[in-house]
DOKESE-266170 format. One record per residue: residue number from 1; x, y, z of N, C-alpha, C in turn. Coordinates in steps of 0.05 Angstrom, whole numbers, always signed. Example, Ala and Ser with C-alpha at 12.3 -4.5 7.8 and 13.67 -1.06 7.14 Angstrom:
2
<pos = 1&n.east = +264&n.north = -114&n.up = +156&ca.east = +246&ca.north = -90&ca.up = +156&c.east = +264&c.north = -66&c.up = +156> .
<pos = 2&n.east = +257&n.north = -45&n.up = +142&ca.east = +273&ca.north = -21&ca.up = +143&c.east = +258&c.north = +1&c.up = +157> .
This chain:
111
<pos = 1&n.east = +575&n.north = +48&n.up = -226&ca.east = +546&ca.north = +49&ca.up = -224&c.east = +538&c.north = +32&c.up = -200> .
<pos = 2&n.east = +521&n.north = +43&n.up = -183&ca.east = +511&ca.north = +28&ca.up = -160&c.east = +483&c.north = +18&c.up = -166> .
<pos = 3&n.east = +475&n.north = -3&n.up = -153&ca.east = +449&ca.north = -15&ca.up = -157&c.east = +428&c.north = +3&c.up = -142> .
<pos = 4&n.east = +406&n.north = +10&n.up = -155&ca.east = +386&ca.north = +26&ca.up = -143&c.east = +368&c.north = +9&c.up = -126> .
<pos = 5&n.east = +358&n.north = +21&n.up = -104&ca.east = +339&ca.north = +7&ca.up = -87&c.east = +312&c.north = +8&c.up = -101> .
<pos = 6&n.east = +298&n.north = -15&n.up = -102&ca.east = +272&ca.north = -15&ca.up = -115&c.east = +256&c.north = -39&c.up = -105> .
<pos = 7&n.east = +231&n.north = -40&n.up = -113&ca.east = +213&ca.north = -62&ca.up = -106&c.east = +226&c.north = -89&c.up = -113> .
<pos = 8&n.east = +224&n.north = -108&n.up = -95&ca.east = +235&ca.north = -134&ca.up = -100&c.east = +214&c.north = -151&c.up = -115> .
<pos = 9&n.east = +220&n.north = -157&n.up = -140&ca.east = +202&ca.north = -173&ca.up = -157&c.east = +213&c.north = -201&c.up = -161> .
<pos = 10&n.east = +234&n.north = -208&n.up = -148&ca.east = +247&ca.north = -234&ca.up = -152&c.east = +229&c.north = -256&c.up = -141> .
<pos = 11&n.east = +230&n.north = -279&n.up = -154&ca.east = +216&ca.north = -303&ca.up = -147&c.east = +186&c.north = -299&c.up = -146> .
<pos = 12&n.east = +176&n.north = -283&n.up = -165&ca.east = +147&ca.north = -279&ca.up = -169&c.east = +141&c.north = -283&c.up = -198> .
<pos = 13&n.east = +117&n.north = -294&n.up = -203&ca.east = +108&ca.north = -296&ca.up = -231&c.east = +96&c.north = -269&c.up = -238> .
<pos = 14&n.east = +106&n.north = -258&n.up = -259&ca.east = +99&ca.north = -230&ca.up = -267&c.east = +86&c.north = -230&c.up = -295> .
<pos = 15&n.east = +65&n.north = -214&n.up = -297&ca.east = +53&ca.north = -208&ca.up = -323&c.east = +61&c.north = -179&c.up = -330> .
<pos = 16&n.east = +79&n.north = -174&n.up = -349&ca.east = +88&ca.north = -147&ca.up = -354&c.east = +65&c.north = -127&c.up = -360> .
<pos = 17&n.east = +43&n.north = -137&n.up = -373&ca.east = +21&ca.north = -119&ca.up = -379&c.east = +6&c.north = -110&c.up = -353> .
<pos = 18&n.east = +10&n.north = -124&n.up = -332&ca.east = -2&ca.north = -116&ca.up = -306&c.east = +16&c.north = -99&c.up = -289> .
<pos = 19&n.east = +42&n.north = -97&n.up = -297&ca.east = +61&ca.north = -82&ca.up = -281&c.east = +62&c.north = -53&c.up = -289> .
<pos = 20&n.east = +51&n.north = -46&n.up = -312&ca.east = +51&ca.north = -18&ca.up = -320&c.east = +25&c.north = -12&c.up = -334> .
<pos = 21&n.east = +13&n.north = +12&n.up = -329&ca.east = -13&ca.north = +19&ca.up = -340&c.east = -10&c.north = +44&c.up = -358> .
<pos = 22&n.east = -28&n.north = +46&n.up = -377&ca.east = -29&ca.north = +69&ca.up = -395&c.east = -39&c.north = +93&c.up = -380> .
<pos = 23&n.east = -28&n.north = +117&n.up = -387&ca.east = -38&ca.north = +142&ca.up = -378&c.east = -42&c.north = +160&c.up = -402> .
<pos = 24&n.east = -66&n.north = +172&n.up = -404&ca.east = -72&ca.north = +188&ca.up = -427&c.east = -52&c.north = +210&c.up = -433> .
<pos = 25&n.east = -43&n.north = +212&n.up = -458&ca.east = -24&ca.north = +233&ca.up = -466&c.east = +3&c.north = +230&c.up = -455> .
<pos = 26&n.east = +11&n.north = +206&n.up = -446&ca.east = +37&ca.north = +203&ca.up = -432&c.east = +52&c.north = +179&c.up = -441> .
<pos = 27&n.east = +78&n.north = +179&n.up = -433&ca.east = +95&ca.north = +156&ca.up = -434&c.east = +102&c.north = +150&c.up = -405> .
<pos = 28&n.east = +97&n.north = +125&n.up = -397&ca.east = +101&ca.north = +117&ca.up = -369&c.east = +123&c.north = +96&c.up = -370> .
<pos = 29&n.east = +141&n.north = +96&n.up = -350&ca.east = +162&ca.north = +76&ca.up = -349&c.east = +164&c.north = +65&c.up = -321> .
<pos = 30&n.east = +174&n.north = +40&n.up = -319&ca.east = +178&ca.north = +27&ca.up = -294&c.east = +202&c.north = +8&c.up = -296> .
<pos = 31&n.east = +223&n.north = +14&n.up = -281&ca.east = +247&ca.north = -2&ca.up = -282&c.east = +243&c.north = -27&c.up = -265> .
<pos = 32&n.east = +248&n.north = -50&n.up = -277&ca.east = +246&ca.north = -75&ca.up = -263&c.east = +273&c.north = -85&c.up = -252> .
<pos = 33&n.east = +293&n.north = -81&n.up = -269&ca.east = +320&ca.north = -90&ca.up = -261&c.east = +340&c.north = -68&c.up = -267> .
<pos = 34&n.east = +357&n.north = -61&n.up = -248&ca.east = +377&ca.north = -41&ca.up = -252&c.east = +403&c.north = -52&c.up = -239> .
<pos = 35&n.east = +420&n.north = -62&n.up = -256&ca.east = +445&ca.north = -74&ca.up = -247&c.east = +468&c.north = -62&c.up = -264> .
<pos = 36&n.east = +492&n.north = -64&n.up = -254&ca.east = +515&ca.north = -55&ca.up = -270&c.east = +517&c.north = -70&c.up = -297> .
<pos = 37&n.east = +507&n.north = -94&n.up = -298&ca.east = +508&ca.north = -110&ca.up = -323&c.east = +486&c.north = -102&c.up = -343> .
<pos = 38&n.east = +465&n.north = -89&n.up = -334&ca.east = +443&ca.north = -81&ca.up = -352&c.east = +418&c.north = -74&c.up = -338> .
<pos = 39&n.east = +398&n.north = -66&n.up = -354&ca.east = +372&ca.north = -57&ca.up = -343&c.east = +349&c.north = -70&c.up = -359> .
<pos = 40&n.east = +327&n.north = -73&n.up = -345&ca.east = +302&ca.north = -81&ca.up = -358&c.east = +281&c.north = -61&c.up = -349> .
<pos = 41&n.east = +268&n.north = -47&n.up = -368&ca.east = +249&ca.north = -27&ca.up = -362&c.east = +223&c.north = -31&c.up = -379> .
<pos = 42&n.east = +200&n.north = -28&n.up = -366&ca.east = +175&ca.north = -29&ca.up = -380&c.east = +166&c.north = -1&c.up = -387> .
<pos = 43&n.east = +154&n.north = +2&n.up = -410&ca.east = +143&ca.north = +28&ca.up = -419&c.east = +114&c.north = +24&c.up = -428> .
<pos = 44&n.east = +97&n.north = +44&n.up = -424&ca.east = +70&ca.north = +45&ca.up = -435&c.east = +67&c.north = +72&c.up = -449> .
<pos = 45&n.east = +61&n.north = +71&n.up = -475&ca.east = +58&ca.north = +95&ca.up = -491&c.east = +29&c.north = +99&c.up = -499> .
<pos = 46&n.east = +18&n.north = +122&n.up = -495&ca.east = -8&ca.north = +128&ca.up = -506&c.east = -6&c.north = +133&c.up = -536> .
<pos = 47&n.east = -27&n.north = +130&n.up = -550&ca.east = -27&ca.north = +135&ca.up = -579&c.east = -15&c.north = +162&c.up = -586> .
<pos = 48&n.east = +3&n.north = +162&n.up = -606&ca.east = +16&ca.north = +186&ca.up = -615&c.east = +40&c.north = +195&c.up = -598> .
<pos = 49&n.east = +43&n.north = +184&n.up = -575&ca.east = +66&ca.north = +192&ca.up = -558&c.east = +91&c.north = +177&c.up = -567> .
<pos = 50&n.east = +114&n.north = +187&n.up = -558&ca.east = +139&ca.north = +174&ca.up = -566&c.east = +163&c.north = +184&c.up = -552> .
<pos = 51&n.east = +186&n.north = +174&n.up = -561&ca.east = +212&ca.north = +184&ca.up = -552&c.east = +226&c.north = +195&c.up = -576> .
<pos = 52&n.east = +235&n.north = +219&n.up = -575&ca.east = +248&ca.north = +232&ca.up = -598&c.east = +275&c.north = +218&c.up = -604> .
<pos = 53&n.east = +285&n.north = +224&n.up = -627&ca.east = +310&ca.north = +211&ca.up = -636&c.east = +333&c.north = +215&c.up = -616> .
<pos = 54&n.east = +347&n.north = +194&n.up = -610&ca.east = +369&ca.north = +195&ca.up = -591&c.east = +387&c.north = +171&c.up = -597> .
<pos = 55&n.east = +410&n.north = +170&n.up = -583&ca.east = +427&ca.north = +146&ca.up = -584&c.east = +431&c.north = +135&c.up = -556> .
<pos = 56&n.east = +440&n.north = +111&n.up = -554&ca.east = +447&ca.north = +98&ca.up = -529&c.east = +474&c.north = +85&c.up = -531> .
<pos = 57&n.east = +489&n.north = +83&n.up = -510&ca.east = +516&ca.north = +72&ca.up = -511&c.east = +516&c.north = +41&c.up = -513> .
<pos = 58&n.east = +492&n.north = +29&n.up = -511&ca.east = +490&ca.north = -1&ca.up = -512&c.east = +468&c.north = -9&c.up = -531> .
<pos = 59&n.east = +470&n.north = -34&n.up = -541&ca.east = +448&ca.north = -44&ca.up = -557&c.east = +423&c.north = -44&c.up = -539> .
<pos = 60&n.east = +400&n.north = -38&n.up = -551&ca.east = +375&ca.north = -38&ca.up = -536&c.east = +355&c.north = -57&c.up = -550> .
<pos = 61&n.east = +345&n.north = -76&n.up = -535&ca.east = +327&ca.north = -96&ca.up = -546&c.east = +299&c.north = -89&c.up = -537> .
<pos = 62&n.east = +281&n.north = -83&n.up = -557&ca.east = +254&ca.north = -75&ca.up = -551&c.east = +236&c.north = -99&c.up = -558> .
<pos = 63&n.east = +219&n.north = -107&n.up = -538&ca.east = +200&ca.north = -128&ca.up = -542&c.east = +172&c.north = -116&c.up = -537> .
<pos = 64&n.east = +155&n.north = -117&n.up = -558&ca.east = +128&ca.north = -106&ca.up = -556&c.east = +111&c.north = -126&c.up = -542> .
<pos = 65&n.east = +98&n.north = -117&n.up = -519&ca.east = +81&ca.north = -136&ca.up = -504&c.east = +52&c.north = -129&c.up = -507> .
<pos = 66&n.east = +45&n.north = -107&n.up = -520&ca.east = +18&ca.north = -100&ca.up = -526&c.east = +18&c.north = -77&c.up = -546> .
<pos = 67&n.east = +0&n.north = -78&n.up = -566&ca.east = -4&ca.north = -56&ca.up = -584&c.east = +16&c.north = -56&c.up = -607> .
<pos = 68&n.east = +22&n.north = -32&n.up = -618&ca.east = +39&ca.north = -29&ca.up = -642&c.east = +55&c.north = -3&c.up = -641> .
<pos = 69&n.east = +80&n.north = -6&n.up = -648&ca.east = +98&ca.north = +18&ca.up = -648&c.east = +111&c.north = +21&c.up = -675> .
<pos = 70&n.east = +119&n.north = +46&n.up = -680&ca.east = +136&ca.north = +52&ca.up = -702&c.east = +164&c.north = +59&c.up = -690> .
<pos = 71&n.east = +184&n.north = +43&n.up = -698&ca.east = +211&ca.north = +48&ca.up = -688&c.east = +228&c.north = +55&c.up = -711> .
<pos = 72&n.east = +242&n.north = +78&n.up = -709&ca.east = +259&ca.north = +87&ca.up = -730&c.east = +288&c.north = +83&c.up = -721> .
<pos = 73&n.east = +304&n.north = +70&n.up = -738&ca.east = +332&ca.north = +66&ca.up = -733&c.east = +348&c.north = +76&c.up = -756> .
<pos = 74&n.east = +365&n.north = +95&n.up = -752&ca.east = +381&ca.north = +108&ca.up = -773&c.east = +363&c.north = +116&c.up = -797> .
<pos = 75&n.east = +340&n.north = +128&n.up = -791&ca.east = +322&ca.north = +138&ca.up = -812&c.east = +304&c.north = +117&c.up = -824> .
<pos = 76&n.east = +307&n.north = +92&n.up = -817&ca.east = +290&ca.north = +70&ca.up = -829&c.east = +268&c.north = +63&c.up = -809> .
<pos = 77&n.east = +243&n.north = +63&n.up = -819&ca.east = +220&ca.north = +57&ca.up = -802&c.east = +213&c.north = +27&c.up = -801> .
<pos = 78&n.east = +207&n.north = +18&n.up = -777&ca.east = +198&ca.north = -9&ca.up = -773&c.east = +172&c.north = -9&c.up = -757> .
<pos = 79&n.east = +152&n.north = -24&n.up = -766&ca.east = +127&ca.north = -27&ca.up = -750&c.east = +130&c.north = -53&c.up = -735> .
<pos = 80&n.east = +129&n.north = -51&n.up = -709&ca.east = +133&ca.north = -74&ca.up = -691&c.east = +108&c.north = -77&c.up = -674> .
<pos = 81&n.east = +98&n.north = -102&n.up = -674&ca.east = +72&ca.north = -108&ca.up = -661&c.east = +76&c.north = -127&c.up = -638> .
<pos = 82&n.east = +55&n.north = -130&n.up = -622&ca.east = +54&ca.north = -148&ca.up = -600&c.east = +67&c.north = -175&c.up = -607> .
<pos = 83&n.east = +85&n.north = -184&n.up = -590&ca.east = +99&ca.north = -210&ca.up = -594&c.east = +124&c.north = -208&c.up = -611> .
<pos = 84&n.east = +130&n.north = -184&n.up = -622&ca.east = +154&ca.north = -180&ca.up = -638&c.east = +174&c.north = -164&c.up = -623> .
<pos = 85&n.east = +199&n.north = -167&n.up = -632&ca.east = +221&ca.north = -151&ca.up = -620&c.east = +240&c.north = -141&c.up = -641> .
<pos = 86&n.east = +255&n.north = -121&n.up = -633&ca.east = +275&ca.north = -109&ca.up = -651&c.east = +299&c.north = -100&c.up = -634> .
<pos = 87&n.east = +323&n.north = -102&n.up = -646&ca.east = +347&ca.north = -94&ca.up = -633&c.east = +356&c.north = -67&c.up = -645> .
<pos = 88&n.east = +359&n.north = -47&n.up = -627&ca.east = +368&ca.north = -21&ca.up = -636&c.east = +398&c.north = -19&c.up = -629> .
<pos = 89&n.east = +415&n.north = -18&n.up = -649&ca.east = +444&ca.north = -19&ca.up = -644&c.east = +455&c.north = +5&c.up = -628> .
<pos = 90&n.east = +475&n.north = +1&n.up = -613&ca.east = +488&ca.north = +22&ca.up = -597&c.east = +499&c.north = +44&c.up = -616> .
<pos = 91&n.east = +497&n.north = +69&n.up = -607&ca.east = +508&ca.north = +92&ca.up = -620&c.east = +494&c.north = +99&c.up = -647> .
<pos = 92&n.east = +472&n.north = +86&n.up = -654&ca.east = +457&ca.north = +92&ca.up = -678&c.east = +432&c.north = +107&c.up = -670> .
<pos = 93&n.east = +426&n.north = +130&n.up = -683&ca.east = +401&ca.north = +144&ca.up = -676&c.east = +376&c.north = +128&c.up = -679> .
<pos = 94&n.east = +359&n.north = +129&n.up = -660&ca.east = +333&ca.north = +115&ca.up = -661&c.east = +312&c.north = +131&c.up = -647> .
<pos = 95&n.east = +286&n.north = +125&n.up = -654&ca.east = +263&ca.north = +139&ca.up = -642&c.east = +241&c.north = +119&c.up = -640> .
<pos = 96&n.east = +222&n.north = +125&n.up = -622&ca.east = +199&ca.north = +107&ca.up = -618&c.east = +173&c.north = +124&c.up = -618> .
<pos = 97&n.east = +152&n.north = +114&n.up = -632&ca.east = +127&ca.north = +128&ca.up = -632&c.east = +104&c.north = +107&c.up = -631> .
<pos = 98&n.east = +83&n.north = +114&n.up = -616&ca.east = +60&ca.north = +96&ca.up = -613&c.east = +41&c.north = +99&c.up = -636> .
<pos = 99&n.east = +39&n.north = +80&n.up = -654&ca.east = +19&ca.north = +79&ca.up = -675&c.east = -8&c.north = +76&c.up = -662> .
<pos = 100&n.east = -9&n.north = +60&n.up = -642&ca.east = -32&ca.north = +57&ca.up = -624&c.east = -20&c.north = +53&c.up = -596> .
<pos = 101&n.east = -37&n.north = +54&n.up = -576&ca.east = -26&ca.north = +49&ca.up = -549&c.east = -9&c.north = +23&c.up = -550> .
<pos = 102&n.east = +15&n.north = +25&n.up = -537&ca.east = +31&ca.north = +0&ca.up = -536&c.east = +48&c.north = +0&c.up = -511> .
<pos = 103&n.east = +55&n.north = -24&n.up = -503&ca.east = +73&ca.north = -29&ca.up = -481&c.east = +97&c.north = -44&c.up = -492> .
<pos = 104&n.east = +120&n.north = -37&n.up = -481&ca.east = +145&ca.north = -51&ca.up = -489&c.east = +162&c.north = -56&c.up = -465> .
<pos = 105&n.east = +179&n.north = -77&n.up = -469&ca.east = +200&ca.north = -82&ca.up = -449&c.east = +226&c.north = -76&c.up = -463> .
<pos = 106&n.east = +242&n.north = -59&n.up = -450&ca.east = +268&ca.north = -50&ca.up = -461&c.east = +290&c.north = -64&c.up = -444> .
<pos = 107&n.east = +306&n.north = -79&n.up = -458&ca.east = +328&ca.north = -93&ca.up = -444&c.east = +354&c.north = -82&c.up = -455> .
<pos = 108&n.east = +371&n.north = -72&n.up = -437&ca.east = +398&ca.north = -62&ca.up = -445&c.east = +419&c.north = -78&c.up = -430> .
<pos = 109&n.east = +438&n.north = -89&n.up = -445&ca.east = +460&ca.north = -103&ca.up = -433&c.east = +484&c.north = -85&c.up = -435> .
<pos = 110&n.east = +496&n.north = -79&n.up = -412&ca.east = +518&ca.north = -61&ca.up = -411&c.east = +544&c.north = -76&c.up = -414> .
<pos = 111&n.east = +555&n.north = -76&n.up = -438&ca.east = +580&ca.north = -91&ca.up = -442&c.east = +600&c.north = -74&c.up = -458> .
């Protein structure tokens, strides 16, 4: 895996809620870090939008930075709100849905 060229955000004080904006009827994403060791991506989900059930080869740590989400892991639903986080285990089916508009930071460590 090669490192992608992207905006340099190093050595800057960042507010994740200002780095990504909501768009009506959409899911928006913005990758902040893309390294062989892992990724950090911001997402903004409009109400009712989501990501259908899927799996990932690595554990995925979701931190809610605004709003509220319903996250399903192996068929079990979790309501996660601003300031909370949840770990979605590798190779286990999971899905994400916006109960209300929400922003999240997704951290994946490739190990």
